[in-house]
TORNU-915922 format. One record per residue (C-alpha): x, y, z. Coordinates in steps of 0.2 Angstrom, whole numbers, plus 5000, padded with zeros to 4 digits. Example, Ala and Ser with C-alpha at 12.3 -4.5 7.8 and 13.67 -1.06 7.14 Angstrom:
2
506249785039506849955036
This chain:
297
501849094968503149104954504949124957504949304949503549364961504249274976506049374972504949524973504049494988505649444998506449624990504949724996505049635012506849695015506749865009505049885022506149815036507549935032506550075032505350025046507050015057507650175051506150265057506550195074508350265074507750415068506450435082507850375096508850485090507850635090507150585108509150585113509350755107507750815119508750765134510350835128509551005122509551165134507851155142506851315142505051375145504651375125505551195124504951105138503550965138502350955154502650765154503750675167505150605159504650435165502950475156504150515139505050355140503650245143502650305129504150305117504550125122502750055121502850145102504350075097503949895103502549905089503649955074505149845081503949685082503349705066505049715059505549545070503949445063504549465044506249475048506549285041506949215023505249145023503949215035502349115036500749195032500149225051501849325052501549425038499749475044500249505060501649635054500449695043499449735057500749815069501249935055499350005056499450015075500950095075500050235063499150285077499950245093501550355087500550515090500650475108502550505112502550635100501250725110502050665126503750725120503550875111502050975119502651135124503951145112504051305100505451265090504851125078506651045073506750905084504950865082505050865064506450735065505450635075503950645065504950605049505450435056503550405062502950435046504050295038502650175046501250215032502450175018502950015028501049975030500850005012502149885005501649755019500049755009501049674994501449505001499649475008498949524990499949394982499549274995497549294995497749294976498549114974497349044989495949104979496449044962496748864972497848774959499648754957501048864951501048854932499448774929498448874916496548904915495448914899496349074893497948984892499049124894498349224880499749374878499049544880499349734884498449814899498450004901498850034920498450204929499250234946498350404947496750294954497850204967498650374972496950444976496350284984497850304996497650484997495950475003496050315014497550405024496750585023495350525033496550435046497550595048496050705051495550625067497150615073497850775069496150845076496650755092498350825093497450995091496550985103497850925116499351015111498851175100500551225100500951085087499851145074501151245066501951085060500551025051500851095034502550995035501650845040500350845027501650895013502750745019501350605019500850665003502650644997502750475006501150394998501650454980503450374982502550224988501450214976502850214962503850094972502449954973502949924955501649924938502150064928500750174921500550144902500349994891500949834902501149664896500049534903499749354901497949294903497649144915495849094915494149154916493049054929491449104939491249284931493249304938494549354925496349304931497849354923499849364926500749534926502449544920503149524935502449354938501049414951499249334950497849464948496049464946494449554944492649514946491649554929489849524934489049604920490349714913490149824898491149814882491649944870492849874855494049974844494849854832495849744844495549854860494349814873493749924884492849854900491949934913491149864928489649994928488950104914489950264913491150234924493150224921493450074907495049944910495849954891496549764886497349764870497649604859499049554847497749484834496049464830496049254834496649314852495249434854493949314845494449174858494449294874492649354869492049164865492849074881492249224893490549224884490749434884490449404865488649354867488149524876488749614861486749694859486649734878488549804881489549824865489450014859
């Protein structure tokens, strides 16, 4: 892994740990306020105080453990993976104390405060996928850092679009949230009035997470690494290694611009070469130039 990529991973982990810790602190503050808030028939949980404490303790143990596993300067691969898994578990388990503590509350103020802390698990989980992606790509490439393949660092520009990643995250967490919210609605109908706020906050958090993950939209400089076993590898401007499997790509050439689609009629990946010589070399090494009759428009 390059020093630039390693520095970025450490920054992401530091920010993620701070975010998830802050979320736990917010949840604790919200719970403490419920104990000092005057009890009334409209703001009183039907569950015993011991059940509320137990559900909160079990939940908080999960994100705190996630932070602890990735707190060191150089955490192991196993620690990072377990930390990511625990962040995902926290997303599911976090609804238990919300139900136990705030069921029966008609005033959504403290419930929303607690939920805002709980929702920090979503961007934390997404951020923790970044180191795992780096590690996975480097292990798959299986060569020392700095060793270039047959494309030998050809400089190109790749057009990136964050809308696809935002849509993917939105669909994934939308399906997950639908099951969780349905369970909450069945067990605690009074909490349904909070759903619009939770949905809006979740969409905003996902959008912010996609933005902070880097790789801005538009044309970004890349350095091609190698093309082996129908897989193209490249380095991003941040030093991260990335790849894509090109089993039977469809190509369209427009001067020095190459549009590659994995399936006919799909969304293209646009590559812009700085010279015709670089483009010719790319087509020769990848063998894509041989399939012009079938795939070039």
